[in-house]
Structures are given as structure tokens and as C-alpha cells.
Backbone as CSV, one residue per row, in Angstrom:
resi,resn,N_x,N_y,N_z,CA_x,CA_y,CA_z,C_x,C_y,C_z
1,ASP,0.507,-0.785,0.166,-0.126,0.583,-0.126,0.813,1.217,0.117
2,VAL,1.722,0.860,-0.264,2.652,2.451,-0.523,2.590,2.908,-2.276
3,ASN,1.783,3.755,-2.363,1.969,4.742,-4.173,2.531,6.345,-3.241
4,TRP,3.406,6.447,-4.641,3.149,7.018,-5.416,3.666,8.048,-6.688
5,GLU,4.393,9.046,-7.151,4.291,8.913,-8.573,5.124,10.159,-9.259
6,VAL,5.662,9.596,-9.887,6.737,10.871,-10.007,6.752,11.764,-11.910
7,ARG,6.557,12.205,-11.759,6.462,13.437,-12.810,7.681,13.449,-13.673
8,LYS,7.120,13.988,-15.066,8.476,13.944,-16.207,8.906,15.016,-15.761
9,GLY,10.437,14.772,-15.431,11.273,16.221,-14.866,11.086,16.909,-13.531
10,GLU,10.970,15.069,-13.209,10.608,16.237,-11.531,11.457,15.274,-10.872
11,VAL,11.612,16.340,-9.321,12.828,15.846,-8.968,11.669,15.362,-7.524
12,PHE,11.666,13.834,-7.062,10.500,13.841,-5.937,11.490,13.461,-4.600
13,GLY,11.519,13.582,-3.982,11.975,13.075,-2.129,11.006,12.703,-1.461
14,LEU,12.130,11.490,-0.829,10.913,10.642,0.301,12.219,10.414,0.957
15,VAL,11.879,10.800,2.312,12.590,11.077,3.135,11.250,10.053,4.375
16,GLY,12.296,9.951,5.706,12.205,9.387,6.908,12.994,8.738,7.433
17,GLU,13.228,7.608,8.137,14.287,7.268,9.099,14.289,5.870,8.293
18,SER,15.151,5.697,9.290,16.084,4.466,8.073,15.022,3.195,9.223
19,GLY,15.512,2.868,8.753,13.973,1.374,8.571,13.061,1.663,8.242
20,CYS,12.581,2.722,8.026,10.711,3.266,6.621,10.618,2.088,5.687
21,GLY,11.856,1.373,4.830,11.173,1.280,3.565,11.907,1.679,2.941
22,LYS,11.897,3.310,2.486,12.351,3.698,1.293,13.363,3.234,0.647
23,SER,14.397,2.510,0.851,15.356,1.721,-0.136,14.612,0.803,-0.552
24,VAL,14.121,-0.080,0.194,13.766,-1.799,-0.332,11.859,-0.936,-1.642
25,SER,11.439,0.247,-1.178,10.757,0.709,-2.302,11.070,0.926,-3.583
26,ALA,12.655,1.559,-3.400,13.008,1.807,-4.639,14.132,0.409,-5.160
27,LEU,14.189,-0.388,-4.632,14.841,-1.669,-5.093,13.440,-2.690,-5.344
28,SER,12.575,-2.371,-4.829,11.278,-2.836,-5.829,10.793,-2.201,-7.193
29,ILE,10.870,-1.752,-7.221,10.148,-0.410,-8.716,11.346,-0.683,-9.447
30,LEU,13.051,-1.705,-9.234,13.827,-2.249,-9.643,13.490,-4.028,-10.283
31,ARG,12.649,-4.541,-9.641,12.838,-5.734,-9.135,13.960,-6.371,-8.915
32,LEU,14.420,-5.195,-8.114,15.881,-6.430,-7.251,15.790,-6.535,-6.053
33,ILE,14.353,-6.708,-5.714,14.064,-7.946,-4.218,14.631,-9.168,-4.934
34,PRO,14.924,-10.570,-3.863,14.465,-11.622,-5.049,13.225,-12.206,-4.344
35,GLU,12.880,-12.658,-4.711,12.406,-13.219,-5.127,12.481,-15.156,-5.303
36,PRO,12.014,-16.021,-4.241,12.196,-15.335,-2.657,13.306,-15.348,-2.480
37,PRO,12.895,-14.209,-1.123,12.239,-14.466,-0.216,11.395,-12.463,-0.813
38,GLY,11.198,-12.662,-1.185,10.439,-11.583,-1.353,9.033,-11.842,-2.306
39,GLU,8.065,-11.089,-2.601,6.637,-11.172,-3.367,5.951,-10.471,-3.283
40,ILE,5.832,-10.318,-4.966,4.668,-9.665,-4.855,3.078,-10.088,-4.935
41,GLU,3.044,-9.038,-3.920,1.486,-9.927,-3.595,0.076,-9.274,-4.576
42,ALA,0.336,-8.171,-4.689,-0.158,-7.146,-5.120,0.147,-5.832,-5.847
43,GLY,-1.488,-5.124,-6.023,-0.848,-3.702,-7.126,0.491,-4.323,-8.307
44,GLY,0.724,-2.920,-8.365,1.747,-2.954,-9.432,2.475,-1.183,-10.038
45,ILE,3.703,-2.115,-10.086,4.811,-0.277,-11.006,4.419,0.006,-12.650
46,ILE,4.137,0.984,-12.289,3.341,2.091,-13.595,4.687,2.846,-14.173
47,PHE,4.934,2.130,-15.293,6.337,2.981,-15.713,6.403,3.026,-17.635
48,GLU,6.306,4.249,-17.665,5.887,4.612,-19.193,4.781,3.808,-19.795
49,GLY,3.568,3.440,-18.772,2.604,2.463,-19.405,2.380,1.739,-19.249
50,GLN,3.753,1.223,-19.092,4.171,-0.765,-18.606,4.284,-0.697,-16.741
51,ASP,3.265,-1.979,-16.697,3.248,-2.677,-15.209,4.754,-2.904,-15.363
52,LEU,5.720,-2.506,-14.696,6.922,-3.417,-14.807,7.394,-4.568,-13.575
53,ALA,5.483,-4.926,-12.392,5.082,-5.840,-12.155,5.297,-7.776,-12.646
54,THR,4.524,-6.934,-14.110,4.894,-8.208,-14.521,5.968,-9.139,-15.434
55,LYS,6.781,-7.337,-15.870,8.161,-8.295,-16.464,8.232,-9.247,-16.267
56,SER,9.251,-10.041,-16.623,10.303,-11.154,-16.599,11.622,-10.672,-16.370
57,GLU,12.481,-11.506,-16.173,13.782,-11.091,-15.254,14.306,-10.552,-16.199
58,ARG,14.266,-11.184,-17.776,14.617,-11.070,-18.894,14.260,-9.759,-19.387
59,GLU,12.987,-9.221,-19.310,12.625,-7.893,-19.839,13.719,-6.855,-18.853
60,MET,13.185,-7.199,-17.753,13.711,-6.407,-16.424,14.889,-5.914,-16.708
61,GLN,16.026,-6.625,-17.111,17.017,-6.774,-17.241,17.185,-5.435,-18.520
62,LYS,16.872,-5.921,-19.249,16.638,-4.545,-20.684,16.404,-3.011,-20.120
63,ILE,15.453,-2.948,-18.885,15.458,-2.069,-18.479,15.861,-1.183,-17.387
64,ARG,16.947,-1.800,-16.161,17.403,-1.675,-15.178,18.376,-0.956,-16.335
65,GLY,18.960,0.416,-15.905,20.357,0.267,-17.181,20.109,1.482,-18.149
66,SER,18.376,1.114,-18.388,18.547,1.517,-19.889,18.111,3.160,-19.454
67,LYS,16.358,2.479,-19.173,15.379,3.770,-19.006,15.288,3.477,-17.530
68,ILE,15.261,2.585,-16.496,15.184,3.585,-15.168,17.055,3.255,-14.559
69,SER,18.021,3.989,-13.908,18.980,3.652,-13.265,18.676,3.992,-11.757
70,MET,19.988,3.409,-10.312,20.058,3.592,-9.381,21.830,3.938,-8.982
71,VAL,21.550,4.731,-8.822,22.717,5.506,-7.807,22.737,4.643,-6.416
72,PHE,22.963,3.561,-5.835,23.465,3.383,-4.473,23.833,3.970,-3.074
73,GLN,23.601,3.315,-2.182,23.909,4.623,-1.076,25.654,4.559,-0.902
74,GLU,25.706,2.949,-1.671,27.361,3.486,-0.595,28.261,2.805,-2.009
75,PRO,29.249,3.314,-2.287,29.844,2.890,-3.492,31.069,2.289,-3.730
76,MET,32.372,1.839,-2.599,32.630,1.067,-2.134,31.907,-0.560,-2.136
77,THR,30.830,-0.089,-2.109,29.966,-2.068,-2.066,29.278,-2.546,-4.011
78,SER,29.490,-1.002,-4.096,28.685,-0.719,-4.671,29.400,-1.553,-6.458
79,LEU,30.152,-1.083,-6.245,31.474,-1.132,-7.158,32.237,-2.527,-7.019
80,ASN,31.968,-3.065,-8.358,32.711,-3.830,-8.266,34.523,-4.434,-8.251
81,PRO,34.867,-4.981,-7.399,36.865,-3.996,-6.649,37.805,-4.975,-7.427
82,VAL,37.347,-6.186,-8.207,38.075,-6.918,-8.952,38.013,-6.631,-10.756
83,PHE,37.227,-4.923,-10.930,37.380,-5.329,-12.245,37.374,-3.502,-11.644
84,THR,38.436,-2.896,-13.699,38.216,-1.475,-13.770,37.118,-0.870,-13.651
85,ILE,37.025,0.395,-13.506,36.515,0.354,-14.210,35.424,1.309,-15.380
86,GLY,36.042,1.425,-15.934,36.163,1.331,-17.362,35.514,0.227,-17.649
87,THR,35.747,-1.235,-17.264,35.330,-1.891,-17.616,33.232,-2.506,-16.986
88,GLN,32.969,-1.991,-15.533,32.572,-1.813,-15.498,31.026,-0.977,-16.477
89,ILE,31.724,0.100,-16.261,30.921,1.609,-17.148,30.182,1.167,-18.916
90,CYS,32.024,-0.066,-18.955,31.616,-0.304,-20.433,30.012,-1.661,-20.778
91,ASP,30.709,-1.832,-19.839,29.329,-3.475,-20.078,28.020,-2.983,-20.145
92,GLY,27.583,-2.335,-19.313,27.041,-1.886,-19.473,26.431,-0.662,-20.433
93,ILE,26.931,0.342,-21.593,27.226,0.870,-22.569,27.240,-0.419,-23.861
94,ILE,27.532,-1.897,-23.691,27.601,-2.284,-24.823,26.480,-3.317,-24.965
95,PHE,25.930,-3.487,-23.489,24.753,-4.648,-23.527,23.407,-3.460,-23.669
96,HIS,23.149,-2.429,-23.487,21.858,-2.042,-24.065,22.178,-1.080,-25.542
97,GLN,23.537,-0.339,-25.589,23.686,0.238,-27.005,24.068,-0.499,-28.366
98,LYS,24.505,-1.651,-27.327,24.942,-2.639,-28.864,26.898,-1.945,-29.447
99,LEU,26.998,-1.546,-28.948,28.286,-0.933,-29.413,29.727,-1.740,-29.314
100,SER,30.617,-1.203,-29.999,31.950,-2.302,-29.789,33.006,-1.884,-28.802
101,LYS,33.944,-2.605,-28.373,33.947,-2.272,-27.254,34.884,-0.733,-27.016
102,LYS,35.130,0.269,-28.237,36.436,1.231,-28.756,34.900,1.823,-28.772
103,GLN,34.207,2.004,-29.825,33.000,3.024,-29.367,32.029,3.046,-27.623
104,ALA,32.174,1.855,-27.084,31.947,1.997,-25.556,32.706,2.951,-24.616
105,ARG,34.326,2.801,-24.822,35.373,3.234,-23.986,34.919,4.761,-24.366
106,GLU,34.961,4.273,-25.728,34.917,6.486,-26.304,34.273,7.029,-25.380
107,LYS,32.820,6.078,-25.118,31.644,7.200,-24.309,31.697,6.789,-22.826
108,ALA,32.284,6.089,-22.744,33.074,5.842,-21.120,34.066,7.106,-21.027
109,VAL,34.910,7.137,-21.816,35.473,8.944,-21.435,35.062,9.335,-21.253
110,GLU,33.617,10.265,-22.066,32.646,11.055,-22.791,32.039,11.498,-21.441
111,ILE,31.587,10.451,-20.760,30.602,10.499,-19.586,31.671,10.542,-18.243
112,LEU,32.363,10.199,-18.033,33.434,10.086,-17.054,33.959,11.811,-16.742
113,THR,34.050,12.229,-18.073,34.251,13.727,-18.348,33.613,14.487,-17.584
114,THR,31.746,14.384,-18.279,30.598,15.545,-17.845,30.394,15.664,-16.378
115,VAL,31.063,14.082,-15.532,30.688,14.089,-14.196,32.060,14.643,-14.180
116,GLY,33.608,14.922,-13.759,34.099,15.875,-13.308,34.924,14.447,-12.943
117,ILE,35.510,13.857,-13.860,36.565,12.989,-13.193,37.582,13.461,-13.601
118,PRO,38.915,13.691,-13.392,40.074,14.395,-14.575,41.007,12.893,-15.077
119,SER,41.392,13.406,-16.006,41.629,12.835,-16.230,41.246,11.497,-16.864
120,PRO,40.483,11.756,-17.570,39.367,9.821,-17.518,40.011,9.049,-18.740
121,ALA,40.328,9.043,-19.461,40.762,8.032,-20.289,42.119,7.197,-19.715
122,SER,42.377,7.736,-19.162,43.745,7.026,-18.636,43.674,6.305,-16.183
123,ARG,42.702,7.291,-15.983,41.239,6.757,-15.015,40.922,5.742,-15.008
124,LEU,39.999,5.709,-16.357,38.889,3.894,-17.147,40.093,2.229,-16.312
125,ASP,41.297,2.762,-16.300,42.219,1.427,-16.175,42.414,1.496,-14.784
126,SER,41.763,2.985,-13.636,41.857,2.162,-12.754,40.448,1.475,-11.638
127,TYR,41.040,0.770,-10.260,39.561,0.292,-10.085,39.496,1.003,-8.516
128,PRO,38.104,0.441,-8.051,37.701,1.685,-7.310,38.505,1.508,-6.189
129,HIS,39.424,1.536,-5.494,39.939,1.578,-4.301,41.073,2.580,-4.560
130,GLU,41.127,3.445,-5.566,42.117,3.660,-6.334,41.345,5.455,-6.377
131,PHE,40.332,4.853,-5.694,39.290,6.904,-6.472,38.979,6.800,-4.225
132,SER,38.969,8.325,-4.004,38.798,8.678,-3.751,36.930,8.546,-3.180
133,GLY,36.182,9.067,-1.646,34.639,8.487,-1.916,33.941,8.934,-2.469
134,GLY,33.986,10.591,-2.647,33.622,11.218,-3.807,33.466,11.571,-4.758
135,MET,34.928,10.276,-5.777,35.457,10.323,-7.020,34.586,8.823,-7.444
136,ARG,33.968,8.277,-6.279,33.186,6.572,-6.182,31.779,7.010,-7.220
137,GLN,32.347,8.320,-5.550,30.102,8.376,-5.840,29.953,9.157,-7.806
138,ARG,31.157,10.191,-8.196,31.124,10.041,-9.501,31.043,9.702,-10.339
139,VAL,31.559,7.927,-10.260,32.037,6.941,-10.749,30.281,6.454,-10.949
140,MET,29.765,5.511,-10.101,28.512,5.049,-9.778,27.150,6.154,-11.223
141,LEU,27.591,7.843,-10.305,26.097,8.177,-11.656,26.721,8.360,-12.523
142,ALA,27.932,8.372,-13.522,28.486,7.997,-14.579,27.884,7.019,-15.010
143,ILE,28.084,5.429,-13.859,27.235,4.537,-15.374,25.658,5.167,-14.999
144,ALA,25.443,5.328,-13.865,24.044,5.343,-13.472,23.304,5.800,-15.980
145,LEU,24.085,7.114,-15.772,23.849,8.517,-16.836,24.212,7.637,-17.992
146,SER,25.350,6.367,-17.957,25.612,6.341,-19.752,24.611,6.277,-20.736
147,ASN,23.407,5.522,-20.901,22.194,5.325,-21.341,21.276,5.935,-21.222
148,GLU,21.880,7.372,-20.973,20.723,7.646,-20.522,19.510,7.782,-20.047
149,PRO,18.712,6.954,-19.325,17.732,6.682,-18.499,17.693,7.849,-18.461
150,SER,15.653,7.526,-18.527,14.671,8.166,-17.986,13.833,8.688,-17.004
151,PHE,14.554,8.265,-16.318,14.095,8.098,-14.528,15.823,7.021,-13.659
152,LEU,15.700,8.086,-12.817,17.286,7.859,-12.085,16.656,8.259,-10.569
153,ILE,16.911,6.814,-9.822,16.770,6.332,-8.768,17.969,6.964,-8.009
154,ALA,17.888,7.854,-6.935,19.540,8.224,-5.611,19.158,8.059,-4.706
155,ASP,19.680,6.738,-4.349,19.665,6.076,-2.237,20.081,6.786,-1.677
156,GLU,20.033,7.787,-0.972,21.006,8.328,-0.308,22.227,8.883,-1.187
157,PRO,22.512,8.979,-1.530,24.268,9.550,-2.556,25.050,9.835,-2.106
158,THR,24.975,10.970,-1.014,25.978,11.350,-0.370,26.599,11.431,1.350
159,THR,24.863,9.871,2.089,26.016,9.322,2.980,27.209,9.871,3.535
160,ALA,27.749,8.459,2.410,29.604,8.428,3.306,30.202,9.799,2.628
161,LEU,29.815,10.837,2.643,30.394,12.211,2.350,31.117,12.921,3.307
162,ASP,31.898,14.382,3.042,32.146,15.222,4.248,31.248,16.278,3.295
163,VAL,30.701,16.521,3.788,29.591,18.111,3.516,30.087,18.762,2.362
164,THR,31.110,18.725,2.148,32.144,20.256,1.575,31.377,19.246,-0.176
165,ILE,32.095,17.649,-0.126,31.896,16.531,-1.160,30.775,16.594,-1.515
166,GLN,29.425,16.611,-0.581,28.120,16.088,-0.591,27.787,17.225,-0.991
167,ALA,28.316,18.479,-1.024,27.688,19.689,-2.018,28.185,19.739,-3.441
168,GLN,28.759,19.408,-3.928,29.327,18.910,-5.588,29.017,17.591,-5.547
169,ILE,28.616,17.143,-5.033,28.059,15.258,-5.873,26.528,15.884,-6.209
170,LEU,25.861,17.029,-5.148,24.154,17.480,-5.293,24.059,18.253,-6.712
171,GLU,25.055,19.312,-6.819,25.156,19.079,-8.021,25.382,18.958,-9.144
172,LEU,26.207,18.101,-9.062,26.279,17.713,-10.128,25.217,16.735,-10.202
173,ILE,24.266,15.922,-9.073,22.672,15.728,-9.890,22.274,16.225,-10.421
174,GLN,22.069,17.714,-10.063,21.069,18.690,-10.309,21.187,18.806,-11.816
175,ASP,23.048,19.424,-12.681,23.520,19.451,-13.169,23.005,18.066,-14.283
176,MET,23.061,17.012,-13.816,22.599,15.156,-14.939,21.783,15.583,-15.572
177,ILE,20.910,14.960,-14.781,19.164,15.132,-14.686,18.763,17.156,-15.814
178,MET,18.846,18.287,-15.548,19.066,18.694,-16.773,19.757,18.336,-17.762
179,LYS,21.069,18.727,-18.239,21.305,18.374,-19.413,20.377,16.662,-20.213
180,PHE,20.422,15.608,-19.102,19.807,14.507,-19.380,17.927,13.636,-19.334
181,ASN,17.444,14.979,-19.363,16.136,15.517,-18.786,15.194,14.247,-18.232
182,THR,16.126,13.737,-16.621,15.425,12.633,-16.624,14.851,13.579,-15.148
183,SER,13.714,12.434,-15.224,13.306,11.925,-13.358,13.719,11.943,-12.480
184,LEU,13.692,12.131,-11.360,14.369,12.270,-10.625,13.976,11.140,-9.301
185,LEU,13.632,9.994,-8.000,13.540,9.667,-7.297,14.474,9.652,-5.724
186,PHE,14.729,11.376,-5.373,15.716,11.022,-3.853,15.463,10.886,-2.685
187,ILE,16.122,10.023,-2.765,15.900,8.559,-0.721,17.031,9.793,-0.199
188,THR,16.079,10.191,0.836,17.044,10.998,1.585,16.152,10.653,2.880
189,HIS,17.295,10.815,4.390,16.574,11.620,5.495,16.781,13.105,6.294
190,ASN,17.918,13.117,5.423,18.034,15.296,5.022,16.879,16.373,5.445
191,MET,16.741,16.378,5.399,15.749,17.789,5.221,15.900,19.066,4.773
192,GLY,16.901,19.186,4.580,17.727,20.282,4.948,18.231,19.903,3.068
193,VAL,18.760,18.405,2.544,19.170,18.175,1.386,17.553,18.012,0.850
194,VAL,16.123,17.881,1.169,15.136,18.261,0.175,14.772,19.503,-0.161
195,ALA,15.123,20.121,1.209,14.143,21.217,1.318,15.329,22.132,-0.884
196,HIS,17.175,21.799,-0.672,17.611,22.144,-2.093,17.324,21.006,-3.390
197,MET,16.420,20.475,-3.588,16.584,19.438,-4.018,15.898,19.146,-5.054
198,CYS,14.433,18.566,-4.069,13.177,18.689,-4.476,12.400,19.108,-4.790
199,ASP,10.697,18.597,-5.748,10.281,19.433,-5.896,8.608,19.650,-5.366
200,ARG,8.664,17.866,-4.708,8.179,17.518,-3.718,8.171,16.222,-3.416
201,ILE,7.731,16.148,-1.803,7.975,15.222,-0.963,6.942,14.186,-0.675
202,GLY,7.878,12.985,-0.463,6.697,12.067,0.232,7.408,11.940,1.528
203,VAL,6.728,11.811,1.976,7.362,11.308,3.350,6.507,10.334,4.283
204,MET,7.093,8.565,4.694,7.213,7.086,4.633,7.617,6.851,6.202
205,TYR,6.379,5.919,6.413,6.809,5.541,7.854,6.435,4.580,8.369
206,ALA,7.865,3.105,8.425,7.201,1.859,8.600,6.054,1.429,7.116
207,SER,6.741,1.513,6.247,6.605,1.763,5.035,5.096,1.468,4.198
208,HIS,4.633,2.601,5.108,3.318,3.870,4.341,3.735,4.575,4.329
209,MET,3.336,5.222,3.238,3.166,6.432,3.204,2.087,7.685,3.709
210,VAL,2.271,7.912,4.290,1.460,9.085,5.440,1.371,11.139,5.541
211,GLU,2.531,11.609,3.726,2.214,12.664,3.614,3.059,13.039,2.481
212,THR,2.464,13.263,2.050,3.535,14.193,0.504,2.568,15.786,0.227
213,ALA,3.345,16.116,-0.672,3.067,17.573,-0.972,3.987,18.084,-1.554
214,ASP,4.441,19.326,-2.178,5.628,20.183,-2.369,6.013,21.086,-1.597
215,LYS,6.917,20.232,-2.508,8.369,21.497,-0.845,7.815,22.220,-0.038
216,HIS,7.531,23.357,-0.719,6.540,24.869,0.240,5.572,24.537,0.883
217,THR,4.866,23.788,0.762,3.200,23.344,1.666,4.132,22.722,2.375
218,LEU,5.431,21.279,2.620,5.498,20.683,3.741,6.160,21.309,4.125
219,PHE,6.723,22.428,3.740,7.981,22.760,4.915,6.908,23.807,5.921
220,GLU,6.369,24.723,5.796,5.455,25.221,5.995,4.224,25.337,6.681
221,SER,2.865,24.029,5.911,1.938,23.903,6.200,1.690,22.199,5.953
222,HIS,2.499,21.339,7.139,2.637,19.999,6.769,1.642,19.522,8.495
223,LEU,1.135,18.769,7.885,0.390,18.113,8.797,0.596,16.366,9.896
224,HIS,0.898,16.074,9.107,1.156,14.808,9.731,2.253,14.674,11.336
225,PRO,1.631,13.992,12.539,2.915,15.175,13.448,4.658,13.889,12.375
226,TYR,4.308,13.090,12.380,5.596,12.651,12.612,5.951,13.402,11.442
227,THR,5.749,14.146,10.093,6.386,15.392,9.251,7.044,16.461,10.268
228,GLU,6.698,16.728,11.100,6.557,17.699,12.664,7.934,17.295,13.227
229,GLY,7.308,16.344,14.027,8.750,15.548,13.960,10.520,15.687,13.156
230,LEU,9.727,15.239,12.584,10.964,15.177,11.347,11.275,16.804,10.829
231,LEU,10.631,17.156,10.604,11.462,18.724,10.703,11.731,19.463,11.968
232,ASN,10.861,19.512,12.842,11.209,19.845,14.099,12.722,19.635,14.909
233,SER,13.375,18.471,14.389,15.091,17.858,14.060,15.662,18.483,13.535
234,ILE,15.691,19.584,12.866,16.485,19.837,12.432,17.395,21.550,13.022
235,PRO,18.789,21.503,13.273,18.844,22.278,14.317,18.528,23.984,13.781
236,ALA,17.899,24.929,14.082,17.263,26.149,13.491,19.136,26.924,14.009
237,LYS,19.331,27.543,12.566,20.093,28.989,12.769,20.390,29.866,13.522
238,GLY,21.369,29.971,13.976,21.470,30.908,14.721,21.021,30.478,16.594
239,LYS,20.371,30.379,16.538,20.225,28.645,18.626,20.329,27.657,18.298
240,ARG,22.087,28.143,19.405,23.235,27.648,19.821,22.817,26.667,20.830
241,LYS,21.998,27.424,21.532,21.541,27.047,22.913,20.538,25.530,22.689
242,GLN,19.922,26.148,21.528,18.820,25.228,21.271,18.564,23.307,21.337
243,SER,18.007,22.896,22.517,18.393,21.693,22.147,16.913,20.904,21.109
244,LEU,17.637,20.318,20.576,16.845,19.151,19.271,15.698,18.839,19.909
245,HIS,14.348,18.926,18.680,13.785,17.756,19.272,13.534,16.185,19.072
246,SER,13.854,15.063,19.438,13.618,13.975,18.830,11.871,13.169,18.998
247,ILE,12.304,12.562,18.409,11.131,11.419,18.533,10.960,10.044,19.497
248,GLU,9.866,10.845,20.654,10.178,9.343,20.660,10.287,7.534,21.006
249,GLY,11.223,7.071,21.160,11.359,5.317,19.938,11.938,5.262,19.042
250,VAL,11.790,4.252,18.383,12.536,3.850,16.856,10.700,3.257,15.906
251,VAL,11.317,3.243,14.583,10.541,2.540,14.220,9.845,1.563,14.346
252,CYS,8.976,0.695,14.178,8.696,-0.441,14.280,8.931,-1.825,13.986
253,ASN,9.172,-3.217,14.690,9.068,-4.042,13.690,7.906,-3.941,13.066
254,MET,8.221,-4.698,11.554,7.332,-4.437,10.477,6.764,-6.044,10.191
255,LEU,7.791,-6.654,10.716,7.157,-8.383,10.862,6.476,-8.511,12.203
256,ALA,6.539,-7.619,13.016,5.083,-7.796,13.810,4.303,-6.193,14.371
257,PRO,4.205,-5.307,13.133,3.701,-4.187,13.874,3.040,-4.216,14.469
258,PRO,2.592,-2.731,15.888,1.497,-2.275,16.478,-0.283,-1.684,14.760
259,SER,-0.653,-2.851,16.220,-2.420,-2.417,14.943,-2.740,-0.879,15.030
260,GLY,-3.480,-0.704,13.877,-4.241,0.417,13.250,-2.928,1.799,12.815
261,CYS,-3.250,2.711,13.068,-1.912,3.786,12.319,-0.135,3.512,13.089
262,LYS,0.136,3.180,12.989,1.908,2.402,12.693,2.883,3.500,13.834
263,PHE,2.271,5.135,13.961,3.004,5.690,14.365,2.755,6.310,15.426
264,HIS,1.608,5.702,16.101,0.716,5.977,16.868,1.620,5.624,18.546
265,PRO,2.042,4.268,18.795,3.012,4.027,19.625,3.877,5.656,19.873
266,ARG,4.529,6.071,18.814,5.973,7.066,19.732,4.922,8.444,19.157
267,CYS,3.890,8.228,18.774,3.044,10.045,18.735,1.958,10.460,20.074
268,GLU,2.582,11.736,20.224,2.372,12.737,21.002,0.542,13.284,20.945
269,ARG,0.546,13.064,19.982,-1.399,12.758,19.813,-1.799,11.950,19.205
270,SER,-2.229,10.528,20.068,-2.262,9.593,19.208,-3.572,9.738,20.491
271,THR,-5.736,8.762,19.955,-6.341,8.668,20.116,-6.725,7.588,20.151
272,SER,-7.481,7.659,20.961,-7.917,6.115,20.124,-8.683,4.527,19.599
273,ILE,-9.026,5.849,18.641,-8.994,5.137,17.550,-8.026,4.793,16.745
274,CYS,-6.512,5.776,16.605,-5.388,5.676,16.319,-4.789,4.498,16.182
275,MET,-5.266,3.069,17.429,-4.452,1.884,18.394,-5.366,0.766,17.720
276,HIS,-6.727,1.383,17.011,-7.328,-0.441,16.138,-7.641,0.375,15.101
277,GLU,-7.625,1.295,14.292,-8.052,1.676,13.174,-6.831,2.824,12.439
278,GLU,-6.582,2.176,10.868,-5.748,2.316,10.002,-5.715,3.193,8.938
279,PRO,-5.170,5.118,9.611,-6.180,6.241,8.595,-5.315,5.515,6.822
280,ARG,-5.669,5.996,6.166,-5.353,6.437,4.948,-5.714,7.675,4.528
281,LEU,-4.885,8.294,3.248,-4.174,8.582,2.622,-5.383,9.951,2.073
282,LYS,-5.879,10.584,2.843,-6.963,11.911,2.292,-6.134,13.696,2.184
283,LYS,-6.295,13.936,0.689,-6.541,15.300,0.133,-6.917,15.756,0.990
284,MET,-5.676,16.885,1.642,-6.689,17.836,2.208,-6.413,19.172,1.147
285,GLY,-4.982,18.916,0.166,-4.824,20.037,-0.803,-4.477,20.253,-2.284
286,GLU,-4.515,21.673,-2.646,-3.898,20.549,-3.936,-2.988,20.047,-3.939
287,GLY,-2.995,18.947,-4.132,-1.262,17.755,-4.575,-1.392,17.917,-2.825
288,HIS,-1.798,18.108,-1.537,-1.456,17.733,-0.635,-2.506,16.241,0.038
289,PHE,-2.054,15.210,0.906,-2.201,14.481,1.010,-1.656,13.500,2.264
290,VAL,-2.682,12.966,3.078,-2.592,12.978,4.555,-2.873,11.190,5.558
291,ALA,-2.483,10.768,5.330,-2.854,9.985,6.246,-2.848,9.727,7.750
292,CYS,-3.395,10.686,8.162,-3.687,10.850,9.621,-5.242,10.683,10.406
293,HIS,-5.616,10.776,11.704,-7.134,10.612,12.140,-7.393,11.961,12.371
294,LEU,-6.056,12.303,13.057,-6.463,13.887,13.087,-7.148,14.518,12.138
295,TYR,-7.240,14.998,11.245,-8.311,15.260,10.001,-9.489,14.267,8.979
296,ASP,-10.005,13.176,10.498,-11.003,12.656,9.768,-12.503,13.631,10.044
């Protein structure tokens, strides 16, 4: 029961604490959850008019890296340590574009130049451990964009980077999606990054969407208590001695979730109905939806 849409040319931010289901949802779009233990019980994943949930593995291989690409959370565990950067970029180009090795290598040099890798022709023969964290993330972005996908998923692409490199990678992602006219699903728990990057935002808790809105509405007129808790946890500029707000407790265990609203054990505004009945998304304004019994 996770529902959202990403429009053409849009940056959609998906936020929530660790364990809320953001990465699992993204992997599900690309059908990268092993089946078993994963299973598609119901619903669909509609992309350009086609339901990805009904595609075979062979059909999905033609879509992954071509029409839909993903920048994973940690490049050091995503890049293969025993293959050169050039091999890892060129393999996808050869598979999807049917180019020769020489043509693929030329295209790889071009894409590395685009993402800001110095001396790209010589760096193609380097291995992942020979790159810094920021450069490895640029390589991940190069792989993702090498076939000019129409939809890009970025799963917390700046988590392991220092703030200066974070800013460079975020600016690079923005430049790349404009250059290739790519829609972007941006997954993060950093609300400051969301405010900088995204057009619309979805707030996720315990595998459920609890609020979606454009970023201005979400920051200025948010409704769900969980959204309020996330925004209150951001340090306020100029208030050095201010104690940060924290949401009590942790994300529930989805193997044994609480009844009713999944957030009610941690919510300061919960009522008796929250403990027994699960709220559904309700439209509260133009493009603004919230799942909370406070607005029934």
C-alpha cells in the first residue's frame, strides 16, 4: 500500500528514518528484491504505461540501466573491486547500446568527463579502491547515466561523504538530470537536502506513505505529527543553545507491527482510534495528502 508518482522532469524526495522502507521501495521498482523471499502480492509499478510487476527477468534486464538507473547508497560496496572502472561502465553501454568495445570506451571517457573525473582516459583502467569516496560516487553516477535513462533513483547518494563533497555531488546530480532531462527519485533522511533538491516530497513511515506535498507546502503547512517531528529535529540557524527535538522510540518492527496507525506508539497526539484503525491518505489541498485520523 505504498503509493506515489514521479512526473516527467520532476525531482521527488522520499524521506523518513532508517528502517521506514525507502530503499526497499526503490529496489522494488527495479525488481531487485530476490523472489523468494520477496513477493509481489498485489498492485503494480507503472512506468511509461507498462506494469513492471508483470515483466520477466529478461525484460527487466533491458530496462535496468537503460530506461531506469539507480545510484546506490554506498559506492564501495556497489562497485566490483576486481574490475576496472572502465569495465564496469562499458559493460552496460555494450549491453544496452550494442556498441563495440572501442566505441563503448570512447563513450565512457565522455561520461567520466561530464561527471568531473580528471584524466578520464587513464582513470578508466583504475580500480575502485584507487578513487576517493567522492570520486567513486561520481563513477556511480556515470554508470547510472551512461545510457541516458528517463528515470533515475538516487538512494542517499551523499551519506558517506563530507559536507563539501556532498554539495558537489548534489550540484552534479542537478546538472545531470537537467542535461539528460531525467526524472529523479531522491531518497534521503536529510531534510535540508530535500529542501534544496526536490520539487515534491513524500514522507514514509513503517512502509506507509503518511504525507505527500510540494516542498513549500510540506515545510510551511505540514500536517502529520511524524512530518512535524522530522522537521523539528533540524537545528535552527543562530540558536546555538537550543536542544534538538527528538521523536521518542524507534521505527516499529514490520515483522510484528502495531495495530492501527503504525506511528501511534510514538505519537504525542494519538487517540483511541489510532490504536485500532489504520488511516488512509486523504486529500487536504492541491497535491497535498495526509494519512492521519486527526483530519477525519
